[in-house]
C-alpha positions as CSV (number, residue, x, y, z in Angstrom):
1,M,-8.5,-51.7,-34.0
2,A,-8.4,-52.0,-30.2
3,T,-7.4,-49.1,-27.9
4,K,-3.6,-49.0,-27.7
5,G,-2.8,-50.4,-24.3
6,K,-4.7,-49.3,-21.2
7,L,-5.7,-45.8,-20.5
8,E,-3.1,-44.2,-18.3
9,M,-5.2,-44.0,-15.1
10,E,-2.9,-41.5,-13.4
11,K,-3.7,-39.0,-16.2
12,M,-7.5,-39.2,-15.7
13,V,-9.4,-36.4,-14.0
14,V,-13.1,-36.2,-13.2
15,V,-14.5,-33.1,-15.0
16,E,-17.7,-32.0,-16.5
17,G,-18.2,-32.8,-20.1
18,S,-18.3,-29.2,-21.1
19,Y,-15.0,-28.5,-19.4
20,A,-13.4,-31.5,-21.3
21,V,-14.5,-30.0,-24.6
22,A,-13.5,-26.4,-23.7
23,H,-10.1,-27.7,-22.7
24,A,-9.8,-29.6,-26.0
25,V,-10.6,-26.4,-27.9
26,K,-8.0,-24.6,-25.8
27,V,-5.1,-26.9,-26.7
28,C,-6.1,-26.8,-30.4
29,R,-4.9,-23.1,-30.2
30,P,-7.8,-21.3,-31.8
31,N,-7.3,-17.7,-32.9
32,V,-10.9,-16.5,-32.7
33,I,-13.8,-17.8,-30.7
34,S,-17.3,-16.4,-31.1
35,A,-20.4,-17.8,-29.5
36,Y,-23.7,-16.9,-27.8
37,P,-24.7,-18.8,-24.6
38,I,-27.6,-21.1,-24.8
39,T,-28.5,-24.1,-22.6
40,P,-27.0,-26.7,-22.6
41,Q,-24.0,-25.3,-24.5
42,T,-23.2,-22.4,-22.1
43,H,-20.6,-24.1,-19.9
44,I,-18.3,-24.7,-22.9
45,V,-18.0,-21.0,-23.9
46,E,-17.9,-19.9,-20.3
47,G,-14.9,-22.2,-19.8
48,L,-13.2,-20.8,-22.9
49,S,-13.8,-17.2,-22.0
50,Q,-12.3,-17.9,-18.6
51,F,-9.2,-19.6,-20.2
52,I,-8.7,-16.4,-22.3
53,A,-9.2,-14.1,-19.4
54,D,-6.6,-16.1,-17.4
55,G,-4.2,-16.0,-20.3
56,E,-4.3,-19.7,-20.9
57,I,-5.1,-19.3,-24.6
58,Q,-2.6,-17.1,-26.4
59,N,-3.2,-15.2,-29.6
60,C,-6.9,-15.7,-29.3
61,E,-9.8,-13.2,-29.5
62,Y,-13.2,-13.9,-27.9
63,I,-15.9,-11.9,-29.7
64,N,-19.0,-11.1,-27.7
65,V,-22.1,-11.0,-29.9
66,E,-25.8,-10.5,-29.6
67,S,-27.0,-13.7,-31.2
68,E,-26.0,-17.0,-32.7
69,F,-26.5,-15.6,-36.2
70,S,-23.9,-12.9,-35.3
71,A,-21.6,-15.5,-33.7
72,L,-21.1,-17.4,-36.9
73,S,-21.2,-14.3,-39.1
74,A,-18.2,-13.0,-37.1
75,L,-16.3,-16.2,-37.8
76,V,-16.9,-15.9,-41.6
77,G,-14.7,-12.8,-41.6
78,S,-12.2,-14.2,-39.1
79,S,-11.7,-17.5,-41.0
80,A,-11.5,-15.6,-44.3
81,V,-8.4,-13.7,-43.1
82,G,-6.8,-17.0,-42.0
83,A,-7.7,-17.5,-38.4
84,R,-8.4,-20.9,-36.8
85,C,-12.1,-20.4,-35.6
86,Y,-14.4,-22.1,-33.2
87,S,-17.9,-21.7,-32.0
88,A,-20.5,-23.7,-30.0
89,T,-24.3,-23.8,-30.0
90,T,-27.4,-25.9,-29.7
91,S,-31.0,-26.2,-30.8
92,Q,-32.7,-22.9,-31.6
93,G,-29.3,-21.2,-31.7
94,L,-28.2,-23.6,-34.4
95,E,-31.4,-23.0,-36.3
96,L,-30.9,-19.3,-36.1
97,M,-27.5,-19.8,-37.8
98,H,-29.1,-21.6,-40.8
99,E,-28.4,-19.0,-43.4
100,V,-24.8,-18.5,-42.3
101,L,-24.1,-22.3,-42.2
102,F,-24.5,-22.2,-45.9
103,N,-22.2,-19.2,-46.2
104,V,-19.4,-20.8,-44.2
105,S,-19.6,-24.0,-46.2
106,G,-19.9,-22.3,-49.6
107,M,-16.8,-20.1,-48.9
108,R,-14.9,-23.3,-47.9
109,L,-14.1,-22.0,-44.4
110,P,-12.9,-24.7,-42.0
111,V,-14.7,-23.5,-38.9
112,V,-15.2,-26.1,-36.1
113,M,-18.3,-25.9,-34.0
114,T,-19.5,-28.0,-31.1
115,V,-23.2,-28.7,-31.3
116,V,-24.6,-29.8,-27.9
117,N,-27.6,-31.6,-29.3
118,R,-31.0,-30.5,-27.9
119,A,-34.6,-30.8,-29.0
120,V,-36.1,-28.0,-31.1
121,S,-39.1,-26.0,-30.0
122,A,-42.1,-25.9,-30.0
123,P,-43.1,-27.0,-27.4
124,I,-40.1,-25.7,-25.4
125,N,-37.8,-28.5,-24.5
126,I,-34.2,-28.2,-23.3
127,W,-33.3,-31.9,-23.2
128,N,-31.5,-34.1,-25.8
129,D,-32.4,-35.4,-29.1
130,H,-30.7,-34.9,-32.6
131,Q,-33.3,-32.9,-34.4
132,D,-31.2,-29.7,-34.3
133,A,-28.2,-31.0,-36.2
134,I,-30.1,-33.3,-38.4
135,S,-32.2,-30.3,-39.6
136,Q,-28.9,-28.8,-40.9
137,R,-27.7,-31.9,-42.7
138,D,-27.8,-30.3,-46.1
139,T,-25.9,-27.1,-45.3
140,G,-22.5,-28.5,-46.3
141,W,-21.1,-29.1,-42.8
142,I,-19.3,-32.3,-41.8
143,Q,-21.2,-33.9,-38.9
144,L,-19.5,-36.1,-36.4
145,Y,-21.3,-37.7,-33.4
146,A,-19.6,-38.6,-30.1
147,E,-20.5,-41.5,-27.9
148,D,-19.0,-40.3,-24.6
149,L,-17.0,-37.4,-23.1
150,Q,-13.5,-38.7,-24.1
151,E,-14.6,-39.1,-27.7
152,A,-16.2,-35.6,-27.7
153,A,-13.0,-34.1,-26.5
154,D,-10.8,-36.1,-28.8
155,M,-13.1,-35.6,-31.7
156,T,-12.6,-31.8,-31.4
157,A,-8.9,-32.1,-32.4
158,Q,-9.8,-34.5,-35.1
159,A,-12.4,-32.1,-36.5
160,F,-9.9,-29.3,-36.9
161,K,-7.5,-31.7,-38.6
162,I,-10.2,-32.9,-41.0
163,A,-11.8,-29.5,-41.8
164,E,-8.4,-27.7,-42.4
165,D,-7.1,-30.4,-44.7
166,K,-6.5,-28.7,-48.1
167,G,-8.3,-31.5,-49.9
168,V,-11.4,-30.9,-47.7
169,L,-11.7,-27.2,-46.5
170,M,-15.2,-27.7,-45.1
171,P,-16.6,-26.7,-41.8
172,A,-17.3,-29.4,-39.2
173,M,-19.8,-30.0,-36.3
174,V,-18.8,-32.1,-33.4
175,C,-22.2,-33.3,-32.0
176,M,-22.5,-34.3,-28.4
177,D,-25.7,-35.1,-26.5
178,G,-27.0,-32.3,-24.4
179,F,-26.9,-32.8,-20.6
180,I,-26.2,-36.6,-21.1
181,L,-22.6,-35.7,-22.1
182,S,-22.3,-31.9,-21.6
183,H,-23.2,-31.8,-17.9
184,V,-22.1,-35.2,-16.7
185,Y,-19.0,-35.6,-14.6
186,E,-16.8,-38.6,-15.4
187,P,-13.1,-39.5,-15.7
188,V,-11.4,-38.4,-18.9
189,I,-7.8,-37.8,-20.1
190,L,-7.5,-34.1,-21.0
191,L,-5.7,-33.5,-24.2
192,E,-2.0,-32.8,-23.6
193,Q,-0.7,-29.6,-25.3
194,E,2.5,-31.2,-26.5
195,L,0.8,-34.2,-28.1
196,T,-1.9,-32.0,-29.6
197,D,0.7,-29.8,-31.2
198,E,2.3,-32.9,-32.6
199,Y,-1.1,-34.1,-34.0
200,L,-2.6,-30.8,-35.1
201,P,-0.1,-28.4,-36.7
202,A,-0.7,-24.7,-37.0
203,Y,-3.3,-23.7,-39.5
204,E,-2.0,-22.7,-42.9
205,P,-4.9,-21.3,-44.9
206,L,-4.9,-21.9,-48.6
207,N,-6.7,-18.6,-49.5
208,T,-7.1,-15.5,-47.3
209,L,-8.3,-12.0,-47.6
210,D,-5.2,-9.9,-48.0
211,P,-4.8,-6.4,-49.5
212,K,-1.5,-7.4,-51.0
213,K,-3.2,-10.2,-52.9
214,P,-6.8,-9.1,-53.4
215,M,-9.5,-11.8,-53.9
216,S,-13.2,-12.1,-53.1
217,F,-15.2,-14.6,-51.0
218,G,-18.9,-15.4,-51.5
219,T,-19.5,-13.3,-54.6
220,L,-22.3,-13.6,-57.1
221,A,-22.3,-16.8,-59.1
222,D,-24.8,-16.8,-62.0
223,P,-26.3,-19.9,-63.6
224,N,-23.1,-20.4,-65.6
225,Y,-21.0,-21.0,-62.5
226,Y,-23.2,-22.0,-59.5
227,T,-23.5,-25.7,-60.3
228,E,-19.7,-26.0,-60.3
229,F,-19.5,-24.6,-56.8
230,R,-21.9,-27.2,-55.5
231,Y,-20.1,-29.9,-57.4
232,L,-16.8,-28.9,-55.8
233,Q,-18.4,-28.9,-52.3
234,Q,-19.7,-32.4,-52.9
235,K,-16.2,-33.6,-54.0
236,A,-14.7,-32.0,-50.9
237,M,-17.2,-34.1,-48.8
238,E,-16.2,-37.2,-50.7
239,N,-12.5,-36.4,-49.9
240,A,-13.4,-36.0,-46.3
241,L,-14.5,-39.7,-46.1
242,K,-10.8,-40.8,-46.3
243,K,-9.6,-37.9,-44.2
244,I,-12.0,-38.8,-41.3
245,E,-10.5,-42.3,-41.3
246,D,-6.9,-40.9,-41.5
247,A,-7.5,-38.4,-38.7
248,A,-8.8,-41.2,-36.4
249,N,-5.8,-43.5,-37.2
250,E,-3.3,-40.6,-36.8
251,F,-4.9,-39.7,-33.4
252,Y,-4.4,-43.3,-32.3
253,D,-0.8,-43.2,-33.3
254,V,-0.2,-40.1,-31.2
255,F,-2.6,-40.5,-28.3
256,G,-3.3,-44.3,-28.2
257,R,-7.1,-43.9,-28.4
258,Y,-9.4,-45.0,-31.2
259,Y,-13.2,-44.8,-31.6
260,G,-13.6,-45.9,-35.2
261,G,-13.3,-43.8,-38.2
262,L,-16.5,-43.2,-40.2
263,I,-18.1,-46.1,-38.3
264,D,-17.2,-48.5,-35.4
265,E,-18.4,-52.0,-34.9
266,Y,-19.3,-53.9,-31.8
267,Q,-19.8,-57.7,-31.9
268,T,-21.0,-57.6,-35.5
269,E,-18.8,-60.5,-36.8
270,D,-21.5,-63.2,-36.4
271,A,-24.5,-60.9,-35.6
272,D,-27.9,-61.8,-37.2
273,I,-29.3,-58.5,-35.9
274,I,-27.3,-55.3,-36.2
275,L,-28.4,-52.1,-34.5
276,M,-27.3,-48.8,-35.9
277,A,-27.2,-45.6,-33.9
278,M,-25.3,-42.3,-33.2
279,G,-24.4,-40.6,-30.0
280,S,-24.6,-41.5,-26.3
281,I,-27.3,-44.1,-26.9
282,V,-24.5,-46.3,-28.1
283,G,-23.4,-47.0,-24.5
284,T,-26.8,-48.3,-23.6
285,I,-27.0,-50.5,-26.7
286,K,-23.6,-52.0,-25.9
287,D,-24.7,-52.9,-22.3
288,T,-27.9,-54.5,-23.7
289,I,-25.9,-56.4,-26.3
290,D,-23.6,-57.8,-23.6
291,N,-26.6,-59.0,-21.6
292,L,-28.3,-60.6,-24.6
293,R,-25.1,-62.2,-25.9
294,Q,-24.9,-64.2,-22.6
295,K,-28.4,-65.5,-23.5
296,G,-27.2,-66.6,-27.0
297,V,-28.8,-63.7,-28.9
298,K,-26.6,-62.9,-31.9
299,V,-26.8,-59.1,-31.9
300,G,-24.2,-56.4,-32.7
301,L,-23.9,-52.7,-33.1
302,L,-22.8,-50.4,-35.9
303,K,-22.0,-47.0,-34.5
304,V,-22.1,-44.2,-37.0
305,R,-19.6,-41.5,-36.2
306,S,-19.9,-39.6,-39.5
307,F,-23.4,-38.7,-40.6
308,R,-22.0,-36.1,-43.1
309,P,-20.3,-37.2,-45.2
310,F,-22.5,-40.3,-45.2
311,P,-20.4,-43.4,-45.1
312,A,-22.5,-45.5,-47.5
313,E,-19.8,-47.9,-48.6
314,A,-18.6,-48.6,-45.0
315,I,-22.2,-49.2,-43.9
316,K,-22.9,-51.6,-46.8
317,E,-19.8,-53.6,-46.0
318,A,-20.6,-53.7,-42.2
319,I,-24.1,-55.0,-42.6
320,K,-23.8,-57.3,-45.6
321,D,-24.1,-60.5,-43.6
322,A,-26.9,-59.4,-41.2
323,K,-30.3,-60.9,-41.3
324,V,-32.0,-57.7,-40.1
325,V,-30.8,-54.2,-39.5
326,V,-32.4,-52.0,-36.9
327,V,-31.8,-48.2,-37.1
328,L,-32.4,-46.1,-34.0
329,D,-32.9,-42.4,-34.7
330,K,-33.3,-39.5,-32.1
331,N,-35.0,-37.4,-34.8
332,I,-37.9,-37.5,-37.2
333,S,-38.6,-36.3,-40.7
334,L,-42.2,-35.1,-40.2
335,G,-44.5,-36.2,-42.9
336,L,-42.3,-39.2,-43.8
337,N,-42.4,-40.8,-40.4
338,E,-38.8,-41.9,-40.5
339,G,-35.5,-40.9,-38.9
340,A,-32.7,-39.6,-41.1
341,L,-30.2,-42.4,-40.4
342,F,-32.9,-44.9,-41.3
343,T,-33.8,-43.2,-44.5
344,E,-30.3,-42.9,-45.7
345,T,-29.3,-46.5,-44.7
346,K,-32.2,-47.8,-46.9
347,S,-31.2,-45.5,-49.7
348,C,-27.6,-46.7,-49.8
349,L,-28.8,-50.3,-50.1
350,Y,-31.5,-49.8,-52.7
351,N,-29.4,-50.4,-55.9
352,T,-27.4,-53.2,-54.4
353,K,-27.9,-57.0,-54.3
354,N,-28.0,-56.8,-50.5
355,R,-31.7,-56.8,-49.6
356,V,-31.3,-57.2,-45.8
357,P,-34.5,-56.1,-44.1
358,V,-34.1,-52.7,-42.5
359,V,-36.5,-51.3,-39.9
360,G,-36.4,-48.0,-38.0
361,Y,-37.3,-46.8,-34.6
362,M,-37.6,-43.1,-33.6
363,I,-36.6,-42.9,-30.0
364,G,-35.6,-40.6,-27.2
365,H,-37.3,-37.4,-28.5
366,G,-37.0,-34.4,-26.1
367,G,-34.8,-36.3,-23.8
368,R,-37.1,-39.2,-23.0
369,D,-35.1,-41.9,-21.2
370,I,-33.9,-44.8,-23.3
371,R,-33.8,-47.9,-21.1
372,M,-32.2,-51.2,-21.7
373,S,-35.6,-52.8,-21.5
374,T,-36.7,-50.7,-24.5
375,I,-33.7,-51.8,-26.5
376,E,-34.4,-55.4,-25.6
377,K,-38.0,-55.0,-26.8
378,I,-36.7,-53.6,-30.1
379,I,-34.3,-56.5,-30.5
380,S,-37.2,-59.0,-29.7
381,E,-39.2,-57.4,-32.5
382,A,-36.3,-57.7,-34.8
383,E,-36.2,-61.4,-34.1
384,E,-39.8,-61.6,-35.3
385,V,-38.8,-59.7,-38.5
386,M,-36.3,-62.5,-39.2
387,K,-39.1,-65.0,-38.9
388,T,-42.1,-63.3,-40.6
389,G,-40.7,-60.3,-42.5
390,I,-41.4,-56.6,-42.0
391,K,-44.9,-55.7,-40.9
392,L,-44.1,-52.1,-39.7
393,E,-41.2,-50.4,-41.4
394,S,-40.7,-47.4,-39.1
395,Q,-42.3,-46.5,-35.8
396,F,-42.1,-44.4,-32.7
397,T,-41.1,-46.1,-29.4
398,D,-42.5,-45.6,-26.0
399,V,-45.5,-43.4,-27.1
400,R,-47.7,-42.7,-24.1
401,E,-51.1,-43.4,-25.5
402,E,-52.9,-42.2,-22.4
403,I,-51.9,-38.6,-23.0
404,L,-52.7,-38.4,-26.8
């Protein structure tokens, strides 16, 4: 599906990425915001606190806390009593939330959180990769990855709609690359309040803590019951697959902008080589593809928007005619020497008849620049895979041998 008409240029304003996201949260009408500042997420919550101080967000409480653990813990209670809740964090802050991430998901609380992706220490590094969110992939949170500022802002409204759906009721992370997106200034269309109200209705919780109708959240489940809770969470994730697609299509109907649903494809129709990736690297890959297409190289891109739930069926369909698939990961599973997207792509193909060769590259760790020349080199190596087969299944890119 193409973008509906041309973007209305007169509506575009040049703002910092963090402001665009904060504004998107504002027009989604949250009731409680709780967050602890940490680079490069800080500007989002600074913007939201200013909106509240200026009276631009009505019926909303901003809770000051002493840590990221406390920030998410405060939202457990707030969401349980029926509030629309939001937070933002990154890197070490997200890791500090680890225990509470499970609690939010297990209690089926539709909290939305922006994760401004940043490398995880040690050594200390404040630049971008995806290790922080990928490390939390099994906590039961929906994970959506944005390509650019406009998508990061628009994805925020979509995340609330997906998470709060009564067939889903799972928390959601909107992942945007730190600094590359959070601190860059570029033209965007800020979400209009009237259209957002049309797209995202007021939150109507299914279950709430209410003295008039007593119930318990997060109580003990012994071995006779625990499995069924996990089963229901998995079914909710499966339900989210369709809801993510629906939310993207409904957003297009209201706003006229579309970025794909679970995935998005770029010049894959006749592609011999298909690259797969998530986040802002997608823009660099598209530019590289445009250049190589002019030289006759049949290469395309499969952009993965939803990492959790993992869109296995959509991926299998998208790459079924490729001669080689190249997966680019800004993370690593240490001890396996693979990135998470690569591992899961191979997994979803294993019991199928499609034995397309799949190779993986771990790239951009700690914010290392990803140049078009690097992507071109990777594509050149993929051409060799088509000719001679896989010699190295997964590898680091741009390792500086001289400093090892």
